[in-house]
N, C-alpha and C positions, 0 to 999 in steps of 0.2 A: 327481672326486668333491668335492674341496675348493672348487673354483669353484662348483658347483651349490649346496653348502651355504650358502656366503656370499651368493650371489645370492637364494637362498630367504629367508634371514634379512632381507635389505634389503625384499624383498616383504612380509614379515610386520610389519616396522616401519612401512612406508607404509601398510598397511592399518589399523594401530592409530592412526595419527595423522591419517589423511584426514577422519575424522568429526568432527573438533574444530578444524579449521582456521579456520572462520568465527568472527567475535567479535561478531556482531550481538545485541544484547540486547533480547529481546521483554519480559522481565519488568520492564525499565526504560523501557518505551515511555511517552511523555507525550502528553496531549491538550492542545492549545492552540486556544482560541477566541476571536474577536473579533467583536462585534456592532456594525455601523455605525461601524466604525473604532476601537472602544474594547476593550481586552482585557478578558476576563470570567473570573470564577472559575467553576470547573466541578466537578461530582460525578461521579468516575469510579471504578469498582470493577474490579479485575483478579483473575481467578481462574486458578490454575495448573492447566492440563489435562495436564501432563506432556508429555515429549519436546520440550521447547522451545516449547511452545504455550500461549498465555495467551488468554482471553476477556475483553475490556474491554467494559462496558456503563456507560452514564451519561446524564446529562442536564445541560441548562441551562435555565432559565426566568427571564423578566422582563418585566413589562409586557405581558403577553398573548402574548409570543413564546416558543416552546418548541423545543428541539433535543434529539433523543434519538438515541443510537447503540448499536450491538451490533456488535463487531469481533472477529475471530479473527486473532491476530498470531502468526507463527511466526518465532523467531529464525533458525533454518536447518533445513533437511533435506537429506540426501544421497540423490539418487536417480540410479541409472546413472552415477555419477561426477561429478554436477553439484550444487553446493551452492545452495539458494534461500532467501532471506528474503522473507517474505510478509506482506501484510495484506490482508483483505477484510472487508467489512462493509455494514450497512444504516443509513441515516440518515433519520429522520423529522423534518421541518421545519414548524412550525406558526406562522403569523403571524395571531393573533387580535386583534391591535391594530387598533382601528378606522380608523386614519389613517395610521400610521407604516410605511414599508416596512422590511424587514430586509435589509442586506447582510451576509452570513455568511461568515467565513473561519474554516475549522476544519482542522487538521492533526493527524496521527497520526505521531509520530516515534520511531524505534529508534535508539539509539546504537550505535556501533562501526563496524568496517571488514571488508572482504572482500577477496579477492585481485584481481589484475589481470584485465583481459578480460572485465569484468562486462557483462551485457546486462539490459534491462529490459522489461516487457511490463504492460500495464493494460487494463482495459475497465470501463465504466460505462453506466448508463441510468437513466432516472427518469420521474416524472410529477407532476402537480400538479392540484389542483381549486380553482377559484374559487368561494368560498361568499359573496361580497359581491354588492351589486346594481350595482356598478360595473365596467367592464373592468379587469383586473389584468394583471400581467406576471410571467414566471418565466424564469430562465435565467442566462446568463453576464453578468459585470460587465465592460463595456467589451471585450467579445470575448475575455476571458481565460478558459481552459478551466474548466468547473465541476469536472471531476474531473482531477487530475494527479498524477504521481509526484514524489517528492523523492529526489535522491541528492546527499550532501554539503552538504545545506542549500539547494541549487538546484533549481528545478522543471524537470522533464524530461517530454516528451511531454504529453499531455492530450487529452481529448475534450469535447464539448459546448461549442461556442463561440457558440451562438445564443441569442436570448431571444425568447420567445413571447409575444404578446398573447392574454390569456385572457378571453374573455367570460364575463359572470356565469353562475354555475352550469354552467359548461363545464370539460372536461378538456383539458390539455396533456400530450403525451407526448414524451419523447426516446428514440428507439429505441437499444438497446445499440451501442456503438461500441468500437473497441479501437485500441490504439497500441503501438509497440515501438521499440527502438533500442539503440544502444551507450552504455554508462554509463562505460566506462574503468575506473579504479581507485576503489574505494569506500573512502574514508579517514575520513568523517565522518557515518555513518549514512545510513539509508534511511526512507521514509515516503510518506504519501500527503497530498493537500490537496484539500478541498472548498471551492469558492468560488462563491456564487451570490447572486443578488438576488431576493427574493420579496416581492410587494406586500402591503399590508394585506387580511385576509380571505381568505388562500390557505393551503392546507395541500398538502405535498409530501413525495415520498419518493424517495431515489436509493439505489442499490446499486452496488457496484464492487469491483474487486481490483486490487492492483499488486504485482509481484514482481521481485526482482533476483536473478539467477543468475551463478554463475562455476564454471568447471571446478575440480573438488576438486584441490588440489596432488598429493594422493596418487594420484589416478586418472592424472593426466598421467605421473607418474613411473612408475607401474605399467606404463603402455603400453610406456615404454622399457625397464623390466625384463623384461616379457613377450618383447619383441623379443630381448633379451640371452639369455634362456634358450632362445628358439627358435633362435638362431644357434648357441649352444653345442650343442644336440641335433643341428642339422644337420651340424656338424663331428664 
C-alpha cells in the first residue's frame, strides 16, 4: 500500500509539471524584415488570444512596395504527451514600384528553449500576378527556399526553390509543399523565414506553417511510472 501511494504521488507531480516544461515565448515573438538587403522598421501588433497563443498583424510600406502579414503564434501546447511550438500565417507582397524589383527577407522569431529530441515540420504555397506590360519574375532568391523553418537561429528545411517567369497580366502558382526533419535540442528559439524576389509591377501572396515538437518530459516519465505501477499490480 505504501509503495502504491508513493508511485501515485510521483505520477501526480509529473502531471502537474509536464504542461509547463517548454519555455518558448510567443508573446515575445519578433518580426524582422529587410528589403533589398537593408533592414527596415516595421509596424506590428500582437494580440493575446490566451492559452499561449498570440495573433500578430502588421505591415511595411516604402516606395510603392508593401508587405502585410497575419500570423498565429503559439508558444507551446501539449497534446497526447507532445509539446509543440507553432507559427502559421499569410503574407501579401505588392511591388507597385515601376522599375525596382524587391528582394524580401522576413522572419518571425520566438525566443526560448525546448527539450531534446525535437522534430520539425512545415508547409507553404503561394501565387502571384503580373500587372505590368513587361515579363516579370517571382520566386526563390538564388535557389534558397522561399519558406523555411528556423531552429536555434539556423535555417532548417524549406520549400519552393524555383523562380517563375510571369508574362504580363498572367498568374504564377506554387503548389503547397511540405518538409520535415530532426531538430535535435532547441536552445535558442524557433521561428520561420520568408525570402523571395518579386519584380516591379507584381503582387503575390504566400501562406504556410512551421512547428517544432518534443515529447513532454512528464509524458516520458509517466510511461515509466505506469510500467512501475503495472509491475507492482502483477506481483
